[in-house]
C-alpha positions as CSV (number, residue, x, y, z in Angstrom):
1,M,10.9,-33.0,10.2
2,R,9.3,-30.5,11.7
3,D,9.7,-31.5,15.2
4,V,13.5,-31.5,14.4
5,V,13.8,-28.3,12.4
6,S,11.5,-26.1,15.1
7,P,11.9,-27.5,18.7
8,P,9.8,-25.7,21.4
9,Y,13.4,-23.9,22.6
10,A,16.2,-22.4,20.9
11,V,19.0,-25.1,20.0
12,G,21.5,-22.0,19.5
13,S,25.0,-23.5,20.6
14,N,23.7,-25.6,23.7
15,P,25.4,-28.9,23.2
16,L,22.8,-31.1,24.9
17,R,20.1,-29.9,22.6
18,L,22.8,-29.8,19.4
19,H,23.2,-33.2,20.3
20,R,19.3,-34.5,20.5
21,Q,18.8,-32.4,17.2
22,F,21.5,-34.1,15.2
23,S,20.5,-37.3,16.2
24,S,17.1,-36.8,15.3
25,A,17.9,-35.7,12.0
26,L,20.6,-38.5,11.2
27,Q,17.8,-41.2,11.8
28,L,15.4,-39.0,9.6
29,V,18.3,-39.3,6.8
30,Q,18.8,-43.0,7.5
31,T,14.9,-43.4,6.8
32,L,15.2,-41.4,3.7
33,R,18.0,-43.3,2.6
34,D,16.7,-46.5,3.1
35,E,13.5,-45.6,0.7
36,L,15.5,-43.2,-1.6
37,F,17.7,-46.6,-2.8
38,G,14.5,-48.3,-3.0
39,L,12.9,-46.0,-5.4
40,Y,15.7,-44.9,-7.7
41,R,17.1,-48.9,-7.9
42,H,14.6,-49.1,-10.6
43,D,13.8,-45.4,-11.6
44,R,16.8,-43.0,-11.9
45,P,16.6,-39.4,-12.7
46,D,19.0,-38.1,-14.9
47,L,19.7,-35.2,-12.8
48,L,19.0,-34.7,-9.0
49,I,18.7,-31.5,-7.3
50,A,18.6,-31.6,-3.2
51,D,18.3,-29.5,-0.9
52,F,21.8,-28.9,1.1
53,T,19.7,-29.8,4.4
54,L,19.0,-33.6,2.8
55,A,22.5,-34.4,2.9
56,S,21.6,-38.2,2.1
57,V,20.3,-37.4,-1.0
58,G,23.5,-36.7,-2.7
59,L,25.1,-39.8,-0.8
60,V,22.6,-42.4,-2.3
61,A,23.2,-40.7,-5.9
62,D,26.9,-41.0,-5.1
63,E,26.6,-44.8,-4.8
64,L,24.4,-45.1,-7.5
65,G,26.3,-43.4,-10.1
66,M,23.9,-40.5,-10.6
67,A,24.5,-36.9,-11.1
68,W,23.4,-34.4,-8.5
69,W,23.5,-30.7,-7.6
70,T,23.1,-29.3,-4.5
71,S,20.9,-26.2,-3.8
72,L,21.5,-23.9,-1.1
73,P,19.0,-21.0,0.1
74,S,21.1,-19.7,2.8
75,P,25.0,-19.0,1.0
76,C,26.7,-17.5,4.2
77,V,26.8,-21.0,5.6
78,L,28.8,-22.4,2.9
79,E,32.9,-22.6,3.6
80,S,35.7,-20.7,1.8
81,R,39.3,-20.2,2.2
82,D,38.5,-16.3,2.9
83,G,36.1,-13.7,4.7
84,P,34.1,-14.2,7.7
85,P,32.7,-17.6,8.7
86,A,29.5,-18.5,9.4
87,Y,28.0,-19.5,12.8
88,M,30.3,-16.9,15.0
89,G,27.1,-14.5,15.6
90,G,27.3,-12.8,12.4
91,W,30.7,-11.6,11.7
92,L,31.0,-8.2,9.7
93,P,34.1,-7.8,7.4
94,K,37.3,-6.7,8.9
95,N,40.1,-5.4,7.0
96,G,43.8,-5.5,7.8
97,L,45.9,-8.4,9.4
98,A,43.7,-8.0,12.3
99,G,40.5,-9.1,10.4
100,K,42.0,-11.5,8.1
101,A,43.7,-13.3,11.6
102,R,40.2,-13.4,13.0
103,D,38.6,-14.9,10.1
104,A,41.0,-17.6,9.9
105,A,40.6,-18.4,13.7
106,G,37.1,-18.7,13.0
107,R,37.2,-21.0,9.9
108,F,39.5,-23.2,12.1
109,C,36.8,-23.2,14.7
110,V,34.1,-24.0,12.8
111,R,36.3,-26.5,10.8
112,T,37.7,-28.2,14.1
113,F,34.2,-28.2,15.4
114,K,32.7,-30.2,12.4
115,S,35.2,-32.6,12.1
116,A,34.9,-33.1,15.6
117,V,31.3,-33.9,15.4
118,G,32.2,-36.1,12.4
119,L,34.4,-38.5,14.7
120,L,31.8,-38.5,17.4
121,Y,29.0,-39.7,15.0
122,A,31.4,-41.6,12.8
123,D,29.3,-45.0,13.3
124,T,26.0,-43.3,12.5
125,M,27.4,-41.0,9.7
126,R,29.0,-44.5,8.0
127,R,25.5,-45.9,8.2
128,V,23.8,-43.2,6.2
129,G,26.6,-43.1,3.4
130,L,29.1,-39.9,5.1
131,V,32.5,-41.4,5.3
132,S,33.9,-37.8,6.4
133,V,32.6,-34.4,6.8
134,Y,35.4,-33.5,4.2
135,R,36.8,-34.9,1.0
136,A,40.5,-35.3,0.3
137,D,40.5,-32.0,-1.9
138,G,39.4,-30.1,1.6
139,T,35.5,-29.4,0.2
140,E,31.9,-30.4,2.2
141,A,31.2,-33.9,1.5
142,I,27.5,-32.7,1.7
143,Y,27.5,-30.6,-1.0
144,S,28.0,-31.5,-4.7
145,R,31.1,-31.5,-6.8
146,E,29.7,-30.8,-9.7
147,R,27.5,-27.7,-8.9
148,I,26.2,-25.8,-5.6
149,L,23.2,-23.6,-7.2
150,V,23.5,-20.8,-4.5
151,L,19.8,-19.1,-4.6
152,G,20.9,-15.8,-3.3
153,M,22.6,-12.6,-4.8
154,P,26.1,-11.6,-5.2
155,E,25.6,-8.1,-4.3
156,L,24.3,-9.0,-0.8
157,E,27.4,-11.4,0.2
158,F,30.5,-10.5,1.6
159,A,33.9,-10.6,-0.6
160,R,35.1,-14.3,-0.8
161,S,36.5,-17.0,-2.9
162,W,33.7,-19.3,-3.6
163,P,34.2,-23.3,-4.0
164,T,34.4,-24.1,-7.6
165,A,31.3,-25.2,-7.7
166,T,29.3,-22.7,-7.4
167,T,26.6,-21.0,-9.3
168,M,24.7,-17.9,-8.0
169,I,21.5,-18.0,-9.6
170,G,19.4,-15.5,-7.7
171,P,16.8,-16.6,-4.9
172,M,13.9,-18.7,-5.9
173,L,10.7,-17.3,-3.8
174,Y,7.6,-19.3,-3.0
175,T,4.5,-19.0,-1.1
176,P,2.0,-21.6,-0.6
177,P,-1.4,-21.0,-2.2
178,P,-3.6,-18.4,-0.5
179,I,-4.4,-19.9,3.0
180,A,-5.7,-16.8,4.8
181,S,-7.4,-13.9,4.0
182,A,-6.1,-10.7,3.6
183,P,-4.5,-8.7,6.5
184,P,-7.0,-5.7,7.7
185,F,-5.1,-2.2,6.2
186,R,-6.2,1.1,7.2
187,P,-6.3,3.7,4.7
188,G,-4.1,6.6,5.3
189,K,-2.1,4.8,7.6
190,R,1.4,3.3,8.2
191,H,2.0,0.0,8.7
192,V,4.3,-2.6,10.0
193,L,4.5,-6.1,9.8
194,V,6.9,-8.2,12.3
195,T,7.3,-11.8,11.7
196,M,9.1,-14.5,12.8
197,G,8.5,-17.1,9.8
198,T,6.6,-20.4,10.2
199,H,9.5,-21.9,12.7
200,L,10.7,-20.5,16.2
201,N,7.0,-20.9,17.6
202,W,8.9,-20.8,21.4
203,C,9.8,-17.2,21.0
204,K,6.5,-15.7,19.2
205,G,4.5,-15.2,22.4
206,Q,7.2,-13.0,23.9
207,I,7.9,-11.3,20.9
208,A,4.2,-10.8,20.2
209,A,3.7,-9.4,23.9
210,E,6.6,-7.0,23.2
211,V,5.5,-6.0,19.8
212,Q,1.9,-5.2,21.2
213,R,3.6,-2.8,23.7
214,V,5.3,-1.1,21.0
215,A,2.3,-0.4,19.2
216,A,0.7,1.3,22.3
217,A,3.3,3.9,22.5
218,M,3.3,4.3,18.5
219,P,-0.7,5.1,18.1
220,L,-0.4,6.4,14.5
221,I,1.1,3.5,13.2
222,E,-0.5,0.1,12.1
223,I,1.2,-2.5,13.3
224,H,0.3,-6.5,12.3
225,F,2.2,-9.6,14.1
226,S,2.0,-12.9,11.9
227,D,2.3,-16.2,14.0
228,G,3.1,-17.6,10.4
229,R,1.1,-20.6,10.8
230,D,-0.8,-22.4,8.0
231,A,-4.4,-22.1,9.0
232,V,-7.4,-20.2,8.5
233,Q,-7.1,-16.7,9.5
234,N,-7.5,-15.7,13.0
235,V,-7.8,-12.0,13.6
236,E,-6.9,-10.6,17.1
237,R,-7.2,-6.5,17.3
238,D,-6.5,-4.5,20.3
239,G,-6.3,-0.9,19.2
240,N,-3.6,-0.5,16.1
241,F,-2.2,-3.6,17.0
242,T,-3.1,-6.7,14.7
243,R,-2.3,-10.5,15.6
244,L,-2.7,-12.6,12.7
245,S,-2.5,-16.2,11.7
246,F,-0.7,-16.0,8.5
247,V,0.2,-13.0,6.1
248,D,1.2,-14.2,2.7
249,Y,4.2,-12.4,1.6
250,D,3.4,-12.6,-1.9
251,Q,0.5,-10.8,-2.4
252,F,0.6,-8.5,0.5
253,L,4.3,-7.4,1.6
254,C,4.4,-4.6,-1.0
255,R,1.8,-3.1,1.4
256,Y,3.9,-2.7,4.2
257,D,6.3,0.5,5.3
258,L,8.8,-1.7,7.2
259,V,9.0,-5.4,7.8
260,V,10.6,-6.6,11.3
261,H,11.8,-10.0,10.9
262,H,14.6,-12.8,12.0
263,G,16.5,-12.8,9.3
264,G,15.4,-16.0,7.3
265,S,16.4,-16.6,4.0
266,G,12.7,-16.7,2.5
267,V,11.6,-13.2,4.1
268,L,14.7,-11.3,3.7
269,Y,14.8,-11.8,-0.2
270,Y,10.9,-10.9,-0.4
271,C,11.5,-7.5,1.5
272,L,14.6,-7.1,-0.8
273,R,12.1,-7.7,-3.7
274,E,9.7,-5.5,-2.8
275,G,12.2,-2.4,-1.6
276,K,11.0,-2.7,1.8
277,R,13.0,-1.3,5.3
278,A,13.8,-4.1,7.8
279,V,14.6,-4.4,11.2
280,V,16.1,-7.8,12.0
281,Y,16.1,-9.2,15.3
282,P,18.1,-13.0,14.3
283,V,16.9,-15.7,17.0
284,D,18.8,-19.2,15.9
285,Y,20.7,-21.1,12.9
286,D,21.9,-18.8,10.3
287,Q,19.8,-15.9,11.0
288,F,22.7,-13.7,12.6
289,D,25.1,-14.0,9.8
290,N,21.8,-13.1,7.5
291,A,21.5,-10.4,9.9
292,A,24.8,-9.2,9.3
293,R,24.9,-9.0,5.4
294,L,21.5,-6.8,5.3
295,T,23.3,-4.4,7.9
296,F,26.4,-4.0,6.1
297,A,24.5,-3.5,2.4
298,G,22.6,-1.0,4.4
299,V,18.7,-2.3,3.8
300,A,18.5,-3.2,7.4
301,C,18.9,-2.1,10.9
302,R,19.7,-4.9,13.3
303,I,18.3,-5.2,17.2
304,Y,20.3,-7.7,20.2
305,R,17.6,-7.1,22.4
306,L,13.4,-6.8,22.4
307,D,13.7,-3.7,24.1
308,Q,15.1,-1.8,21.5
309,L,12.6,-3.0,18.7
310,G,10.4,0.6,19.6
311,A,13.4,3.1,18.4
312,A,14.8,0.9,15.7
313,I,11.1,1.1,14.0
314,R,11.4,4.6,14.3
315,Q,14.9,5.3,13.1
316,T,14.1,3.1,10.2
317,L,11.3,4.4,8.9
318,A,12.5,8.0,9.0
319,D,15.9,6.3,6.9
320,E,15.6,7.5,3.6
321,G,18.8,6.4,2.8
322,M,17.9,3.0,3.5
323,A,15.1,3.4,1.5
324,A,17.2,4.4,-1.4
325,R,19.1,1.3,-1.1
326,C,16.3,-1.0,-0.5
327,T,15.0,0.2,-4.1
328,S,18.3,-0.5,-5.6
329,F,18.7,-4.0,-4.5
330,S,14.7,-4.3,-5.7
331,T,15.4,-3.0,-9.2
332,L,18.7,-5.6,-9.1
333,L,16.5,-8.7,-8.1
334,K,13.5,-7.9,-10.2
335,T,16.0,-8.0,-13.3
336,R,17.6,-11.2,-12.5
337,D,15.8,-14.2,-13.8
338,S,16.6,-17.4,-11.4
339,K,14.2,-19.6,-13.3
340,R,15.8,-18.8,-16.9
341,I,19.4,-19.1,-15.4
342,L,18.4,-22.5,-13.8
343,Q,17.3,-23.5,-17.2
344,S,20.3,-22.6,-19.0
345,Q,22.1,-24.2,-16.2
346,V,20.3,-27.5,-16.8
347,A,20.2,-27.4,-20.6
348,M,24.4,-26.9,-20.3
349,H,24.4,-30.4,-18.3
350,F,22.5,-32.2,-21.1
351,S,24.4,-30.5,-23.8
């Protein structure tokens, strides 16, 4: 699974790379489907909750007559009847007829592409139980009919009409048990964390080199770069630049003044929870759409090229208005008990 989702290159919209990744994913889906059938024929749960990337889980549940829900940590990818579509490079809302026409055209392109993929891989998809990408009512077949648990904040999402099965419960944040020592914080200094998450290994060397160059030009600020590797902490220090194997967001994100990240769902919500300003450099997948939402909400600055990083760090550290907005989001997020909302949803299902 790691090889499929984290290849040594950007997938983007390259058709050959998309084909290779999708074919590999379908093979995994078929293997998982066979194993789940063997398991659930004899021991069926009363309710199954599956991540949106594991399409075969819901398909197996449908065939066996089991209740199942979808959990979705990336709300932007869910199709709707209005608003900017995902996977178009991170579109921002646009008012008026021109905006509505643009969004409608974008949604048509996304739907047409998905339908074409469904036809191209029809035989393989039938073998894993997916007869069509869309149901007769127009909803996407990989999501639950009954409940889609959206792990996000409505205050961060663009205004649009959500599918009727959608329930926004808030993010569910998780960091593995401590696997690395604390980063080296220097008293009296401002600290910036640069992280590209646990994937995207193909670009981390290039980004780390640019971050080191930026650090040399900003000697009064300590800049940490995390490789996101699940390993014993390895510390490489050069002046005010420190390269680390891993930084535990749950324990240490609160110690940073600014976070530079790729727009992944996990790190963006950790930043919002801790009220941290961010510079966002999206690279692949849904990150462009997440970056659009963060910049629209005024809690992050997006850059399009690495040579913009230094200026963006200076600008964002000086932006007190952004700091105030981040504090407001932090207050909202800390008062929303996602676990309690999930418990109430499950209780209602069984009542």
